[in-house]
N, C-alpha and C positions, 0 to 999 in steps of 0.2 A: 520704793517705799518698803521698809522692813516690816514683816508681818509680826503682830503682837503675840502670836502663838507659833513660834518656829518649830516647836517639837510636835505639833499636831500633824496627823496624816490627812490625806485628802478626804477620807471618810468623815473626819470631824467637821468639815465645812460643807457636808452634803446638804443641809437645809438651805445654805446660801446659794449653792449651785442649783438646787431645785427651784428656788424662788426666781432666779434668773431665767431658768429654762421654762418654767410654767408661765411666768409673766410674759416673757417674749413669745412663747407659743400662743397664748391667748390673744396677744396683740396681733400677731400674724394671722391667726384664725379669724378674728373679728374683721380685720382689714380684708382678708380674702372673701369672707361672707358678703361684706358690703360691695366689694368689687364684683363678685359673682351675681348678686341680686341686681345691681345696676346694669351690668352687662346683659343679664337675662332680660331686663325690662327693655333695653335698647334693641336687643336682638328680636324680642317678641314683636315690638312695634314695627321694626324694619321688615320682619317676615310677613306681618299682616298687610302692610302697604304693598310689599312686593308681590304677595299673592293676589291682591286686588288688581294691580297693574298687569300682572301676567294673565289673569283671567280675562280682563277686558281686551287685551291685545289678541289673545288666542281666540276669543269669541268673534272679533272683527275679521281676523284672518280666516276663520272657519266659514264665515258668511261668503267670502270670495271663493273659497274652495267648493262650497255648495253650489255656486253658480256654474262652475265647470261640471260638477256632478249632474246638475239639472240638464245641461245641454247634452251630456252623454245619455241620460235617461230618456231624453226626447228622441234621440236616434235609436235607442234600443227598442222603444215602443212603436216605432214607425216602420212600415214596410219600405217606403222610399221617401226621402226628404228632397224637395226641390229647392232651388235657389231662393224662390219666393218664400217657401216655408221657413227656410233658415233665417232669412232676413226678418220676417215677422216675429220669430221666436226670440232672436237675439237683440232686437232693437230696444226692448224695454230694459234689458240689463245694461246695455251700453249707455242709455240715457240716465239711469239712476246711479250708476257706479263709475265715477270719473277715473278711478284707479285702473279700470280695465282699458287697455289700449286697443285690443281687438279680440275677436273670436273667429275660429276657422274650423273647417272640416277637411281632412286629408284622407282620401280614399286609398285603399290598397289595390294596386293595378298590377296584374301579372304581365309577363313579357308578351303573352298571346293577346291580352286585352289592350295593349298599349295603343295600337293604331286606331281601334274603334273609339277608345277613350279620347284621343287627341282630336279625332273628327267631331265627336260630340261637343267638345269644348270649343272648337272653332265655330260650329253651328250656333252655339249658345251666345256668341258675340265676342269671343276672344280670337281674333284673327292671328294667323301665324303662331298658334299655340303649340308649344313644345314643353316637354318635361326637362327642366334645366336644374343645374346645381350651382356649385360654387363658381364665382367669376362669370356667371351667366352662360356657362357652357352647357350644351345639350348632354344629358346623361344617357348612356347606352350600355348594352351588354350586361344587364342585371336581370335576375329572375323575377324580381318584383320591385315596385316603386311605390312611394308614398307622396305624391304631389299634392300641393295645396289646391283644393277644388273650389270650395266656397270660403268667403271671408267677409267679415263686417267689421268696421264700415268699408264700403266698396272703394271709396277714394283712397283708402290706405292700402287695401289688399289687392287692388287691381295690378299693382306692380309686382306682387309676389305670387300671383296665381301660377301654378305649374312648378313652383319651387319643390324640388325633391328633398324631403326632410332628412333622409338618411345620408345625403351628401355632406352634411355637416356633423362633425363628431359631437358638438355641443347639443345639437338637436336630435341626433340619432340615438344617443345613449339612453335618455329617458324614454324615447319612443319604443325601443326594443324591450326595455324593462317593463313598460306598461303592457305591451303586447303579450309577453311571456308570463307575467304575474296576474294579469286581469285587474290590477289595481291602478289607482290614479298616481302619477309620478310627477316629480318636479325637476326642471332643468336647472343647471348652474346659472348664476347671473351672467348676462352677456350684454354687449353694447348694441343698442337698438339702431335701426336704420334712421329713425327720426331723431336720434340723439338721446343721450341719457342711458340709464341702465335698466334692464328688465329681466324677467324670467317667464317661463311658460309652465302651465299645468296641463298634462296630457290625461285624457280619459279614453280607454280602449273601447271599441264597439265591435261586437261579434255578431254572427248571423243570429237572427231572431230565434229564440227558444232553443238555442244550441247547448247552452250551459256546459262549456268545455271544462275539463278538470285537470288535464295534464298539459305540459308545455306544447307537446306535439299537437294535441287537439286544439289548443288556443291558436297556434300558428295556422292551422288549416281553416278554422272558422273565423279568422280575423278579417273584418270588413274595412277597418280604417280607424282613425283616431280623431276625436275633437280636442281642440286645445284652446286655451285662453292665454293671451299675452298681457302681462301686467308691467306697467312702468313703475319701478320701485319708488321714485320720487313722489309720483302722484298717489300711489297706494299708501305709503307711509304717512304722507301729509294728511290724507283723508282720515286715516285711522286715528292719528293724533288729534285732529280737529273734532272727531266724534267720540273721543275717549276721555274719561275723567282721569287725567294723569296725576300722579302724586307730586310731592314736593322734592322728589329726588331726581337728579339727572340720570340718564341711562343711555345706552347705545345697544344696537343689535348687530351681530356679526354672523357669518355663515359657518364659523368653526368655533370650537370651545377654547382654542388658543389664539390669542390676539396676535395677528401678524399683518404685514402689508397686504393690501387688496382684500382683506377679509371683512372689513367694516362695511356695513350696509347703510346705516344712518345713525345719528346721535341726536339727543335732545338735551339742551341746557336748561336746568330747572329755573335759573334766574332770568334768562332772557326769553324763555319759552320758544326758542328758535331751533328749527330742525336743520341739522347740518348733514349733507350728503358728502361723504369723504372717505378716503381709505386710511386716514389717520385719526387717532382719538384726540378730540379737542380739549380734554381735561385729564388730569393725573388720577390714577387708581390708588386709593389709600391702602395702607397696610392692613387695616381692619378687614378688608375683603379677603385677605389670605389667611387670617388668624381667627377672626371672631364671627363675621357675618356671612351668611350664604348669599353672596351678591349675584351669582350667575343662575339663570333659569333657562329652561328649554321651551321653545315654541315649535310646534309641529306644523309644517307646510306640506300636506299630503304625505309622501314618504320621506321627505327631507326634514332637517331640523335647523332652526335658527336659534341662536343663543343670545338671551337678553341679559345684559350686565347692568345692574343698578348701582349707582355711586352714592354711598351714604354720606350724611353730613359729617364733617370732620370736627366733632365736638366731644370726642372721647377723653380729651385731656381734662375735662371737668371731673370725670369719674376718678382719674388718676390723682388729682389734687385732693379730693375728698378722702380717698383711701389713704394717702400719705399722712394727712392730718390725724386720722384715726390711729395710724401706726405710731406716730410720735406721741400721742396722748397715752396710749397703752404702755409704751416704753418708759414714759415719765413716771407713771404710777408704779411700774416695776422697779424703777430706780429707788423710789421712796421706801418700798417694802424691803428691798435688799439692804438699804442703809440701816433700817431698823434691826434686821436680823444680824447684821455685822456687829452692832453694839451689844447684842445679847449673847455673843459667843463666849465672853469671859465668864458669864454665869454658868454656862453649860460645861466649862472646862473641868470643874470639880466633879460634876456628875459623871462625866465620861471616864475620869480616873477611877472612880469607885466601881463603875460597871466593868471596866477592863480588868481590875484586880480580881473581882468575883468571877469573871468569865474564865480567867487563866486558871483559877483554882478548880473550877468545875471541869475544865478540859483535862486537867491533870488527873483528877479522879476518874473521869470517863476513860482515859487511856489505860490506866491501871486495871480498870474493870474489864476492858476489852482483852487485855493480855491474859487475864485470868480465864476468861471465857474461851479464848483460843487454845490455851493450854489444856483446859478440861475437854474440849472437843477432840483434840489430838489424842488425849488419853483414852477417850471413849472409842475412837477409831482403832487405836492399837489393840484395845481389849476386844473389840469386835473381830478384828482380823485374827487374833489369837484364838478366840472362840471358834471361828470358822475353821482354822487349821486343826484344832483339837477334834471338832466334829468330823472333819474330813478324814483325819487319821483313824479316829475311832470307827467310823463307818467302813473304812478300808480294812481294818483289822478284824471287824466282825463279818464283813461280807466275804472275806477270803476263805475262811473255813466253811461258811455256808455254801459258797459257790462250789467248793470241792465236794461237799456232801451231796448237793444237788446233781453235780456231774456224775458221781459214782452211782447215784440213784437212777439217773437216766440211763447210764450204761447197764445197770442191772435190769432195767425194764426191757432191754433187748435180749436177755438171757431166757430162752424158752424152757430151760431145765428147772426153773423155780416152781415150787408147788403153789397152789392157790393161796394157802395161808401165808407163805413167804411173800407172794405178790401183794397180798393185802397189807402185810407189815411194811413192805417197801412203799406202798401207796400212802399209808398212814404217816410214815416218817417224812416222805416227800411233801405231803400236804402241810404238816406242821412246820417243816423247814421253809417251805414257800411262804407260809403265813408270817413267820419271823422275818424272812427277807423282805416281805411286802411292807411290814412295819418300818424296817430300816430304810427301805426305799422311799416310803412316804415322807419320813422325817427328813431324809437327805434331799429328796426332790423338792420339798416345801422350802427348805433353806436356799436351794438354787433358784426357785421361783422368786422369792422375795428379794434376792440379791440381783435379779435380772440376768442370770447366766444361762437361761434356757432359750434356745433358738428353734425356729421352725425348719424341719428337714422333710421336704415332700418326697414321696416315692409312690410307685404304682401299687394300687390295692385292688384286690377282687373282693367287693363288699360281701358277697355271699359266703366266701371262704372265711372272711374275718368274723362275721357275725356267727357263722356256724362254729368256728373255733372257740369263740367266747362262750357260746351256749354249751358246748361240750365241757368247757372248763368248770361250769357250775352244775353239770348234769348230776353228779353224785349228791350235792347239797339239795338240789331240787327234789330228787327222789326221796331223800331222807325226810324232808319236810312235807312230802306228798303234795307238792305244788305242780303246776303245769306252766312250762315256759315256751311261749310261741314267739315267732318273729315273722314279719312280713316285709318284703322289699318290693316297692312299686316297680312294675315292669319298665316304666319309662326311664328309670335311672340306668345310666350306663353301667355295664358290668365291670368295666375297668375305670377307675378314677385315680387322680393324683392328689394325695393328701398326706399329712404326717401320720403314718399308720401307728407309730408308737404312742403318740399322744391320744389319738382316737381310741386305741385299745385301752389306754389308761382311763380315759373318761368313761367308756362303756363298762369296764370292769368295776370301777368305783360306784357307778350308779346301780348296776345290777347287784353288786354285793350289798349295797344299802337297802335295795328293794327286798331281796331275799331275807335279809336280817330282820326286817320289820313286817314280813308277811308270813302268817302262820297257816293260812289256807287260801285256796282260790287260784288265781292265774296271774302271771306276769307276762306282759306283751311288749314286744319291741317292734316299732314301725319305722321304716325308712322311706321318705318321700322327697320329691323335688319341691320347688317353690310353688306358691299359689294354690295351696290346697285349702278347702273350705274349713277344715277343722283346726288349722294352725292358729296359734295365739297371735301371731303378727305376720300378716301377709305383705306388709310394706317394709321390707328391710332396707337398711341403708346401702347395702351392697348390690345395687341393681345392675351394675356393669359386670357381674360375675354370677356363676351358678352357685346355689347354696344347697347343701344336703341337710334336710330336716330329719331329726330323729326324735321319736316319742317313746318313753318308757312308762308304762302304766301298770300299777299293781293294785291288789285288793287288800292291802295291809292295814295297819292301825291308823294311818293318816297322821297329819301334823297339825297341831293346834294353830289357829290363826295368829295368836300373839307371838309365836316363835318362828313363823315362816320366813320372816325377813332375816333371821339370825342363822339359819341352817348352813349358809355358805360362808359364815365367818370362821376363822381359824380356831381350832380347839373347842368348838361348840359341839356338845354331845346331847342327843335326845335320850332321856331316861338313864343317862350315865352308863350306857352299855359299853362293851369292850371297844378298844381302839383309842386313838389319840384325838379323834375329831378333826382329822385333816382331809379325809377323803373328798367330801363335797367342796371344801375350800379349794383343794388342788384342782378339782374338776372345773369349778367356776373360773379360776384364774387361767387354766389351760384353754378353755373355750374363748375367753377374752383375748388371750395371746394369739389364738389362731384366727381372730377376726370375727368370731361368732357372738351369740347371745343366748342366755339360758332363761327359761320361764318355769315357774312352779305353781301348781294348782293342787290343793289337797283339802280333804274333809275328814274329820275325825270319824273313825269307824268304817269309812267307805274306801279309803285308799288315796293314792297320790299319783298325779300325772306330771312328769317332767318332760318338757320340750326344749330343744336347742337346735340351732343351725350352725353349720360350718361352711365356709367357702371352699370350693374344690375346682379343679380343672380336669378336662378330658385329655388323656395321654394321646400322643401321636400313634399312628398305626404301627410304626416300626418299634415303638417302645413296648407294645403289648406282647407278652409271651403267654400264649394260650396253653393251659394245662388242665385237662378235664379228668385226670386220674391222680389219685394219691399213690405214690410209689415208694417202695422200700428198697434200699440198695443192699444187694447180697454180696457182691465182690466186684473186683475189677473185671472189665470185659476181656475176652480172649485176645491174645496176641498184644496186650498192653506191655510197654517196657517196664523195667525195674525202676520205679520212682523212689528216690531217696529223700527222706524228710528228717530234718534235725529239729528236736524240741529243746529249747533253752529255758530253764526256770530254776530258781533256787529251791523251791519247794518240790519235794519228791512226789507228793500226792498229785500235784498239778501235772507233772510230767507223765505220771502213770495214767492219768485220766485220758490224755490224748493217745498215748502209746497203746493202751489196752483197747481203745476204740478203733484206731486206724490199722493196727497190725493185722487183725482177722480179715480185713477187707482185701489185704494183699500189698500194702505199702511196706517198704523197707525203712525202718526208723532207728535213729540213735538219739541218745540223750546227752545233755551237758548242763552242769549246775553252775558253771562259771563262764564268763565271756572269753577268758584266755583259753580254756579247754575247748570251747566252741570254735575259737579261731583255729586251733590246731586241727580239729576234726574237719573243718571246712576246707582247709588247705589240702588235706590228704584224701578225704572222702568225696568232696565236691557235691554237696546235696543239691537237689533241684529246688527245694523250698525249705524255709526256716520259720518255725513258730518261736517267738521270743517274748519274754515278759517285759512289758514297757518299763516297769519300775527299774529293772536292771540297766536298760539303755540310758535312763535318766540319771542313774546314780554311779555307774561304773566309769572307768577311765575312758575319756573320749578318744584316746589314741587307739585303743583296741576296737572301739566301735567304728572308727574310720577305716581301720584295716579290713574289718569285715565288709564294710561298704565297698572298699576297693575290690575285694574278692567278688562281691555281687556284680560289680561292673564288668569284671574280666570273664567270669564264668556264667553270667546271666542267671544268678540266684535270686529267687523271689523271697522277700522278707515280709512276714505278716506279724505285726505286733498284737499282743493280747493285754488288755487293760482291765483292772478290776473296778473301775469307776470312770466317771467323766473326767476329761482332761481340760486344763486351762488353755487359753488361746496360745500363749507362748509355748507351751509344751506341744500342742498340735503342730505349730509351725516348725518346731525342731524335729519332730518325728516324721514330718513330710520329707525331710532330707534323707532320713535313714530307712524308712519303711515304705513298702509299696501299698500296704493296706493295714487296717487296724480293726480288731474285734473287741467287743465289750462283754464282760461276764455279767450274768450268766447267758451263754449263747447255746443255740440248738446245734446238735451234732450235724444236722442236715446242712446248717450254714457252713460248717467246717468243710464238708464235702463239696458244697457249691463253690467255695473259694478255691479249693484245690482244682476243681474242674475249670474254673475261669482262668486261672493263671497257668496251669500245666496242660490243659486240653485233655483231661483224663476221661475215659469212657467207662461206664459202670454197667453191671448186670442188675436188672430191676425185678422185684416181685410185685406185680401190679395188683392193687386192691381197688376195685371200682367204688366210686362214691355214689351213695344213694341219691337219686333225683326224683322229685315229686312231680308227677305228671297229672294234668287235668284232662287228658284226651278222652278218657272214658266218661268223665263227668260231662264234658261238653257234648259228647255224642248222645247222652241220655236226655239233655235239656235242649231239644229241638222244638220246632213249631208244633208237630202233632201232639207232643206230650204236654205242652203249655197252652194249647188252644182252648181248654176248658176254663182258663182264668180270664177275668174281665180285662178290658183295655185300661180301665182306671187302675186296676191292680198292677198291670205291667208298667204303667207310667210312674206309679209310686215306687216300685222296685228300682226302676232306672234312676229316678231322682235320688233315692236313698244311697244307691251304689255310687253315684256321681259325687255326693257329699261325704261319703265314708261313714254314714250313720248306721252303725252296727245294730243298735237296739231296735231301730225302726225296721231293719231288714229281718231281724228275728221275729218281730210281731207279724210282718207280712207273710213269713214262711208258715207261721201257725195258721194262717187262713187257708192254706192248701188242704184239700180233703185228705183224711187219714188213709184212704185206700191207695193214694199215690205216694206210698212210702219211699219209692226210689227217687222221685223228684225231691221230696223233703230232705232225704239224706244227702243228695247231690248238692242242693242249695246250701245246706248247713256246712258241708265240707268246704265249699268255696268261701263262705263267710268266715269260718274258723281260720282259714289260711289267708284272710284279708285279700282275696283275689277279686277285688271290686271291679277291676278293669275287665276281667273275663265275664263277670255278670253283665256289665254294660254291653259288651259285644254280643252276648246271647240275646238280651232283651231288645236291643235297639231295632233289629229287623222285624220284630213282632208288633211294634207300636204303629198304629194307623197313622 
């Protein structure tokens, strides 16, 4: 049949497809719900009757097992049971329970007891009594025997008295299990002497009040076993006759898998006839395997029988009803689909209009996206050009500044300068450094926001770092008549691994800001480990690593509450003082980059407290290079060879800076302004080390650079590059091929000498200048028990508590309570507090507390 809408796509007929899908789905779902509910009803009813049948059968079977258990309890509670006692006790059970074929007692007889046992049995009326086994043969040569001793009814058991139970595998297996476990056991079904099929229940009897726990103890204390013989036909018939059976046929087997010889008996629901056979007299329906739980378990002592219930085969009614529901639903779906098919012609016009409008909208959207992409690309290009301009401008400005600072540092080594000249050099150096600092901040900030700053960890001596930064601000602090103190908690490792450059930048920015806004008073730097009581946040996210906490507190003008959240924003300036407003923003971003966090607390007129933490690691022992002295290099050591160093740079002032510094120390130097001339010098002079401007390597002919590299390989020349700014990743990778190392301006001349020592093994003559160390030995000696015994124990406890929490104000209050005549104690305590030596205070006070 040809479609009336051949030009339409599949989407045009979506309502028709949906109607078929939804209608068919609903029909199937309703059919499934009906089927499920009916199946659930049948299953629930079947399970209920099955549970009742199982419970009744299990209850009757339990009554028979209780009889065997009662006989065992009778033996356990008696010192000695005679044949007469046994008969009186068992007669009632045999009369009332026709399913019991017999009950007996089999004593445990050792090899040594056998003769006496046989004589006693002969005296009791069993002439020619012997312990016999299979085929009536006498059993000999065993360590122990289990012969049938008593049995009821006597007319049945007289022929089996003396039967050794362990001589038969069928009888011995449950006997041994009962003896070793102490539990009642069941034998496998077997053919009875009287005909038919039966099984036995064993109950072990141990010496009275012995209560054995292990297998070995049970075997030693085992007296014998009582057992009950059941004829399966009589037992099941009696159970069925005394049980309210359901309308379902069922059968019982001794395995959960039906096979030959596993069936015990079957009951046909129609005839109510019990069938004892090894084959199933009726077929098992498919519903037993897919829908209904037909099989149940019946416990016979330690064994299991399996009850299989045969349901009525009437599930076809549910199938017919479900199919009728499905057909009805499909018919309704067909009517709805036919209606939708007739309405497609009306929707044809609507679809055409929608398609035309959609195409127009898509065309406009595509044009707009192209314009947006073009504009984004233009912005990217402009941003890259801006970055290149800033980088070049920064390089052009930093180059003369670096040269100025280099010559100024060289001049600082000249002892012939007058004090006025030294002051002038210092003033020029300070202003040049300030200008370079502004350039660095601007360039550093652009690097930060572009994500080009990485973490470079190195070993740091905290005390040296903080002392160096403190000395950097020493003149400014003296000029403003401020006091700058720092305290490093003794528990902090002397050597840590952290990015020293970024930590120095952070501390310099924060101290510069504190000094700028503090006109009088004191600025304090504290360095602590984690978990200090005074910290703003004791629960950092970096619990798997150590954190260095630093606090900088000043008595400055403070920060207003409404702008405290803005001070870390770029270009924000308080009171519009000098600078770009980048210092605190760079500080905050650096702390975040290093994995830390910064906190600010401030009050107008009282000052500001800034706390931050940074993760660090402890260096390995072999990484630590201990240096307790500040040393100045005078010259090369005696008997050092003639070291040749070549300096390559286009700028003459750059070459003169290195030459004028290294030549007085004793190095032999030559200069080159071009790579070609440097290549000629390298061939003839063969220098040990070359300092070369990185910019020349990146811009000159690669052929010349490669030739110098070949000379380096042949003559073992060390090449160290000198850069005026940070390098891009691609440039660093290229320089790794040409250079052994790289230095960045401005660099310390000590670093130059250190690199030469590292690569050439140079030895120097040093002029040692001892570093001042603060000792508290005299203070500790004056604060002993005799000097503090006049203070109360409560005062000592309060001092210890205040030192533990770092509460300086409380400590000062407590010191004021010391009598004025003990001025030495007061001065010593104040000295410890001023140096934040709280740990020393705790160590002094702790032995004095009761």
